[in-house]
C-alpha positions in Angstrom: -32.5 -4.0 18.8 -30.8 -6.3 21.5 -32.2 -8.9 19.7 -30.4 -7.8 16.8 -27.3 -7.8 18.6 -27.1 -11.4 19.8 -28.4 -13.1 16.6 -25.4 -11.5 15.1 -22.9 -12.8 17.8 -24.5 -15.4 16.8 -23.7 -15.5 13.3 -20.7 -14.5 14.5 -19.6 -17.4 16.2 -21.1 -19.7 14.2 -18.9 -18.8 11.1 -15.7 -18.6 13.1 -15.7 -22.6 12.7 -16.5 -22.8 8.8 -13.0 -21.1 7.6 -13.2 -18.6 4.5 -16.5 -19.5 3.9 -17.1 -18.1 7.2 -15.7 -14.8 6.3 -18.8 -14.5 3.6 -21.7 -15.2 5.6 -20.7 -12.9 7.8 -19.7 -10.0 5.4 -23.4 -10.9 3.6 -25.2 -10.8 7.0 -23.0 -7.2 7.6 -23.6 -5.9 4.4 -27.8 -6.9 4.1 -29.3 -6.9 7.4 -27.2 -7.8 10.5 -24.8 -4.8 11.7 -21.5 -6.4 12.8 -18.7 -3.5 12.9 -15.5 -4.6 12.0 -16.7 -8.1 12.2 -15.4 -9.3 9.0 -12.1 -7.7 9.8 -11.4 -9.6 12.8 -12.3 -12.8 11.1 -10.0 -12.7 8.6 -6.8 -11.4 10.7 -8.1 -14.7 12.5 -7.4 -16.7 9.7 -4.5 -14.8 8.1 -2.7 -15.8 11.5 -4.2 -19.6 12.0 -3.8 -20.5 8.6 -2.6 -17.6 6.0 -1.9 -19.8 3.0 -6.2 -19.7 2.5 -6.5 -15.9 4.2 -6.3 -14.1 0.8 -9.2 -16.5 -0.8 -10.9 -15.5 2.6 -10.7 -12.1 1.6 -12.0 -12.7 -1.8 -15.1 -14.7 -0.5 -15.1 -11.3 2.2 -15.7 -8.8 -0.6 -17.9 -11.0 -2.5 -20.5 -11.3 0.6 -19.9 -7.7 0.9 -21.0 -7.2 -2.8 -23.9 -9.6 -2.6 -25.3 -8.3 0.9 -25.5 -4.6 -0.4 -26.9 -5.6 -3.8 -29.5 -7.5 -1.8 -30.1 -3.7 0.1 -29.1 -1.8 -3.0 -32.8 -3.8 -4.7 -34.7 -3.9 -1.5 -34.1 0.2 -1.8 -35.2 0.3 -5.0 -38.3 -1.7 -4.1 -39.4 -0.3 -0.8 -36.4 1.7 0.7 -38.4 5.1 1.1 -40.6 3.7 3.8 -37.9 2.1 5.4 -35.4 4.8 5.7 -38.2 7.2 6.7 -38.0 5.8 9.5 -34.8 6.5 10.3 -33.9 9.5 8.7 -35.7 12.7 8.5 -37.1 14.3 5.4 -34.3 16.8 5.5 -31.7 13.8 6.0 -33.8 12.5 2.8 -33.2 15.4 0.9 -29.8 15.4 1.7 -28.9 12.2 0.8 -31.1 12.3 -2.6 -28.5 15.3 -3.4 -25.6 13.6 -2.7 -26.3 10.4 -4.7 -27.0 12.8 -7.9 -23.8 14.9 -7.0 -21.3 11.8 -6.1 -22.4 9.4 -8.0 -20.5 5.5 -7.0 -18.1 8.0 -5.1 -19.9 8.3 -2.2 -20.3 4.3 -1.8 -16.4 4.2 -1.3 -15.2 6.4 1.9 -18.0 3.6 4.1 -16.9 0.3 2.6 -13.4 1.2 2.1 -12.0 2.4 5.1 -11.6 0.8 8.6 -13.2 3.2 11.0 -17.4 2.4 11.9 -19.7 5.0 9.3 -23.1 4.8 8.6 -23.3 2.3 5.5 -26.9 0.7 5.0 -28.4 4.1 4.8 -26.5 5.2 1.9 -26.9 2.0 0.1 -30.2 2.3 1.0 -30.1 5.6 -0.8 -28.4 4.3 -4.0 -31.0 1.9 -4.7 -33.7 4.0 -4.1 -32.8 7.0 -6.2 -31.3 4.8 -9.1 -28.0 5.2 -8.7 -26.5 2.8 -11.9 -26.1 -1.1 -10.9 -22.4 -1.4 -12.6 -20.9 1.3 -10.9 -22.3 0.8 -7.7 -21.3 -3.1 -7.9 -17.5 -1.5 -8.9 -17.8 0.9 -6.3 -18.5 -1.5 -3.3 -16.4 -4.9 -4.9 -13.3 -2.3 -5.2 -13.1 -0.8 -2.1 -14.4 -4.1 -0.4 -11.1 -6.2 -1.5 -8.7 -3.4 -1.3 -10.0 -3.5 2.3 -9.6 -6.9 3.0 -6.8 -7.8 1.1 -5.3 -4.9 3.1 -6.2 -6.8 6.4 -5.0 -9.9 5.3 -1.5 -8.9 4.4 -1.3 -6.4 7.7 -1.9 -9.7 9.4 0.2 -11.7 7.9 3.0 -9.0 9.1 2.0 -7.5 12.1 -0.6 -10.1 13.3 -3.3 -8.8 15.8 -2.1 -5.8 15.6 -3.5 -5.3 12.4 -5.9 -3.0 12.3 -4.2 -0.5 15.2 -1.3 -0.5 13.2 -3.9 0.5 10.2 -5.9 3.2 12.1 -1.9 4.6 13.4 -1.5 4.9 9.7 -4.7 5.8 8.4 -3.5 9.0 6.7 -2.1 6.6 4.4 -5.7 4.7 3.9 -7.9 8.0 3.4 -5.3 8.9 0.5 -6.0 5.3 -1.0 -9.5 6.4 -0.2 -9.5 9.9 -1.9 -7.7 8.5 -5.3 -9.7 5.7 -5.9 -13.1 8.8 -4.9 -11.3 11.4 -7.3 -11.7 8.5 -9.8 -15.2 7.5 -9.3 -16.5 11.2 -9.6 -14.1 11.8 -12.7 -15.9 8.7 -14.2 -19.4 10.0 -12.7 -19.1 13.4 -14.4 -17.5 11.9 -17.9 -20.9 9.6 -18.2 -23.2 12.4 -17.2 -21.6 14.9 -19.8 -22.0 11.9 -22.3 -25.7 11.2 -21.6 -26.7 14.8 -21.4 -25.6 15.4 -24.9 -27.1 11.9 -26.2 -30.2 13.3 -24.7 
């Protein structure tokens, strides 16, 4: 909707004057309710170029903001998310999301939160709450993925300036390898926990 886009632009403009805390608020808003594709990345690049001494602080605050915003959406999903999701996703799509959450667990969150390519994050986060993904694994997946992404953006910005995102896209295979390794670790942990629970029951 146009008002959401305008509101997002207003938030982005206001946050640009808040330094590292601006990154926090942009990440919080983007993860919770207002889509701002690559808004956090852009602010981090600007922060790393203008004030490199506090750029990693900004990256940490961005990861924290994204985690808190995602957690808010998770709890919304656990309470009323099915009605919200049903307005945007078909019944077949909802069933597919249910199957994916059940099969992959928190590993499902990693590609949409770690890679610089814009991917539909909010339906998956809502689904995590709706289909009762364990909250600890949810938080670890979101927090770790965002931490790696945002600290990586700052590192690249310090080396390549405003070409940082272009460099990341050019070397997307390296991002994909890192993402795949993290996904594999979460899949292994998810399967081991399921086996433990099945034995306990």
